[in-house]
N, C-alpha and C positions, 0 to 999 in steps of 0.2 A: 711271142713274149721275149723281151730283152733279157739277156743273161742276168743283169743286176736285179731286175724285177723278179725273175724266177728264183734267184738266190734268196731274196727277201721272202718270197712265198714259201720256199722250202724251210727256211728258218722258222717262220711263223707256224707252219703246219707241224713241224717237229716239236716246238714248244707247246702247241695245243695238245698233241698226243701225250707228251710228257706230263702235262697237267692232268689229263684224264687218267693217267696211270697212278697218280698219287694214292688213291684208296687201295689199290692192289699192293703197293709197297708198304703202306701203313699196316695192312693186315699181316705182313711179315716182319713188322718192327723195323722197317728200313725207311730211309729218307732218300729223296732224289738228289744226287750229287750234281755239281756243275758239269754240264755236258758240252764238249767242244764240237762244233759243227763245221765241217770243211767241205770243199768241193774238189778234192784232189784225187778222187777215185777215177781210174782210167780203165780202158779196155772193155771187156764184155760184161763186167760186173756193174750192176746198177747202183749198188750201195754196199756199205760195210759198217758194222759196229765193231769197234775194237777197244781194248783196254791197253793203255800205254804202259811203259815200264814202271811208272810211278803209281799205277792203279787208277788213273783218270780215264773216264770213258770219252770216246770220240765217235761221232757218226760222220761217215764220209759219203758224199753223193757224187755220182757221175753226171756233171753238168751238161756235157755233150749229149748224153743219152736223154737226159731230162728235157733238153731243148726240143728234141724231135717229137715228144709226146708229153707235154707238161702236165695235163690234167690226169692222165692215167698214172704218171709217175707220182704225183702228189697223192693220189688215191691208194696206190699199192705199195710203193717203195718206202714212203715215210713210215706208215704203221709197221711195215715189215722190220725195218731197222730199229725203231723204238721198241718193238716187241722183243727183239734180241737183248736190248739193254735191260728191259724190265725183267725178263726171264733170268738174265745173269744176276741182277740184283736180288731176285727172290731165291734163286737156287744155286748160284755160283756155277762151278764147272760140272755139277752133278747132272744137269739137264742137257739133253742132246740139242744141237743147234736148231733143228726144225721138228723137235719132238712134241709130245703131248702138252708140255708146259708152255712152249712157244705158241702152239696152236690155240691154246686156251686164251692167251693174251690177245692174239689176233682176233678171236671171236669177240672178246671183250671190246675191241676197237670196232666191231661191226663187220669184220671180214668173215663171211660165212664159210667159205672154202679157202683156207690159207694155202698159198702155193709157195713152194721152195724156190722155184725158178721163174724168171720172167720171159716174156716173148716180145719184148720191145724192139722197135726198129733200131738199128745201129748204123753209125757212120761206116760205110763200106771200107774206109781207109784204115779202120782199126786192124792192126796186125794180129794174126792168130798164131798161137804157139804151134811149133812143129810137133808131130806125133811120132812116138817111137814104138816099134814092134817088140813085144815081149810074148813069151809063151809059158804055158804050164803043162800039166799032164793031159788036159782035155781040150785046149783050144788056144787061139792067139788073142792077145790083148793089145790095146794101144795105151801108152802112157804119155801124158803131157811132158813137155820139156822140164817143167818144174819137178815132177815126180821122177823122171828119168835121171835128172841130176842128183836128186836125193838117193836114188838107188845106186848110182855110181859112188856116192859117198858112204854107202853102207846100210841105208834104210832098206828093210825087206818088205816087199809087197807079196801078198798071197791071193790066190784065186778063191773067190767066194764059193764056187761050185765044188772043186776038188781039194782045196786046201793047200795045194802045192805052191812053193815059192815061185814067183815069176822070174824068168831068166830072159835076158835080151836075145832076140833073134839075130843070129850071125848071118851076114850075107854070104851067098855061095860064090 
């Protein structure tokens, strides 16, 4: 499928899911806002729903990934991202990103077993983030470059098992 044809299909499928979600929003006294759809998502992420600084929603798709498996992408990623928007409109920041509320919207869209992550084929040229070694009281952890940089700027990460703060592993 050509990229322009696929973009049109993704836009059409997104609007179809948004239309299907109207009754869910009306039940919460909400209306569907104008949603920007773009194809600027890169890397290993298939899609993203985000709210810009002015409070306008945007759904971003990874066109490179969608090109490799267009039907699966249309079937799984479009409802996934629209469900994030619907959940945010219904519950705001009170709902967890892939929590019960999001799963409920996914089931409404006909996805019986909602999944947080995808297993799509990816272009092998996509660069991966470096991993950084950190440790706590009970084991070693790996942090992505993004989290490592945040930790260097003062964000504290803790082990889920022992609760200790993660510290960088110092090379010998």
